[in-house]
N, C-alpha and C positions, 0 to 999 in steps of 0.2 A: 504494500500500500504506500503510495507516494505521500510524503509529508509536504503537501503543497496547498493546504487550506488557505494560506495567506494570499495566494495568487489572485483570487477573485477580488480581493480588496486592493492589491497593488494595481490591478487593471482599472480600478475606479479612481486611481490617483491618491489613495491612502499610502503614506510613505513609511511611517514609523510604528511598527506593530510589536508590542511587548508580549512575550509568552511567559507564563508563570506556572510553577508546579512545586509540589512538596515531596519530601522523603522522610521516612521513619514514622509514619502515622500509626502503623500497627505494632511498633516496637514496645517492649515492656520497660525500657529504660532509655535514658539520654534525651537530648533535645529533639524536637522535630525541626527539620530544616526546610527552607523554601528558597527558591531563586527566581529571578526575573531577568529576561534577556531580550534585547533588541538586536537582531541580526540584519545585516544589509539585505535589501530585497533581492539582490542578484547573487547572494551567497548560496553555495551548495557544498555539502560534504557527506559522503556516503556513510561516514562513521556516526553521524548524528541520527539517533533513533531513540525510541523509548529506552530509558536507561536499564530497564529490567531485561531487555533483549541483548544487551551487550555484556561482554566479559569485563572483569575488573580492569584488565590491561587496556581494553578498548575504551572504557570510560575515562581512564586516566589520560589517554592520548587525546580523546575528544575534548576533555576539559581544557587542555592547553590550547587546542585549536579554537574553541569557542571564546575563551578569554582573549586570545590574540586578535580575533576577527570581529568580535561584537562591537556594535556602535556604543552600547552601554549594557551594564549588567549589575545586579545586586544580589547578595546572599544574606539571609537572616535566619535566626533560630529562636525558638522559645524553649525555656528550660522546663524540666519535669514538674517543678513546684507550680509553675503557672499553668501547665497542662492540666494538673489536678484541680486547679481552681476554676478554670474557665471551660474545660473539656477539650478534647483533641480536635474536634471540628473547628471550634473557635480559635484554638491555638494555631492550627494550620492556616486558617483564614488570616489571622493576625501576622503570621510569619510572611505570607505572600504579600500582604500590604506593606510590611516593613522593607521587604526586598524591592518592591516597586518604588517605594519612597527614596531608596538609595540612588535611583536612576535620575540624574540631573540632566535630563534630555527630554525634548518634546516627545510625547506619546499620543498617537492618534487613535489607537485601538488596543485593548488588552484582551488576550485570549488566555483562558484558564483551563486546567484539566478538571472540568466539572465542579468548579467552585464559584459560588456567587460572591462577588466583591462589591458591596454597596458603597456609595459615597465616593466614587472615583470621579476624576475630572473629564473622563472620556467614556465612550461605550465599552462595556465589558461583555464578552461572549463566553459563556461556560460550555465547554465542549465535552460530551461523553467520549472517553478514550482519546482525549485531546493530544496525548503524547504520541499517538499513532497517526495523527492527522496533520499536526502543525509542527514545522521545523523549530519554531521559536519555543513552543512548549516542550518539545523533546530536548532542546538544548538546556532549558531551565531544569528539566528533570535530571539531566546529567550533572549540572553544577550542584544541585541540591544533594544528590546521592553521593557524589564523590566527597563533598564537604562533610557530610554526615559520617561517611566511612572513615575519613581522617580523624574525626572526633572520636569515633569508636576505638581506633587504635590507641589514642591517648588514654581513654577510659580503661582500656584493657591493661595498660601498664600500671594504672592506679588501683584497679580492682581485678587482679588476675584470677580470682576464684570463679568468675562468671564466664570466662572464655569469650569475652566480647569481641575480640579480633575475629573470631570464627563466626559467631552467631549474629553479630551486629545488633544485639539487643532484642532479636525476635524470640518468640516463645518456643524455641527448639527444645528437644529432649534434654540436652546438656544444660541449657539455661534453666529449665524448670527444675531439674535435679539440684542445681546449685542453689536455686531459690529455696527449695525444700530443706537443704542442708544448712545454708548460711543465713537464710532470711534476706529480705530486701534492705536496701541502704537508702536512707534519706538523702535527697539531693541527687541520687542516681536513678532509682526506680520510679515508675509512675504508679503511685499508690491507689489511684482511681481505677486501675485496670484489674479485671477479675482474677487473673492468675497471681498477681502480686498480693491482692487481698487474701486469696486462698492460702498463699504461702505463709502469711502472717498468722492465720488461724491454725495452720498445721504446726507452726513453730510454737505457738502458745500451748498446744496439746502435748508437746514433748516435755513440758516442765510442770 
């Protein structure tokens, strides 16, 4: 599937389209990340695709290409404590807004990966499977995913018991077993998530 959703707008004279996407929404720990990207309308790169369809090595390479060629971009994150306060949907929405706010460039249109963003200064279109339709959204998904992965490697060094470098904070078997054994950590885990809550209950039962 071609990532050319923007073409219909470029053909109408719209120049600067920002795509935005998030990474880490389903994780049990760490921040949720979002990025926003404006690529040149004549830009094309075969590596830019939905970040989930790329290998880590491909994402890293694509990250450098995007940063080097983008007209503008922004990357933002929301910490676990705030995720627990406002819920992951609102945290993802807020992260996208913060990433867009970092772009000090004219934006004619915003495309999101199925996320409504109210109160913006231009039209916002929320696309189902946007990262498979829009090059700008796909680029944003890569920036967000790579940035979050880098954060996970930092967290892994600080909290080695949870194997974060491997599971990236998702509820994998090894992560759930570590939660059961060691319990969740304030400032690291998302306590509003059911598996984290359950691990606290199980931990209490042990004593």
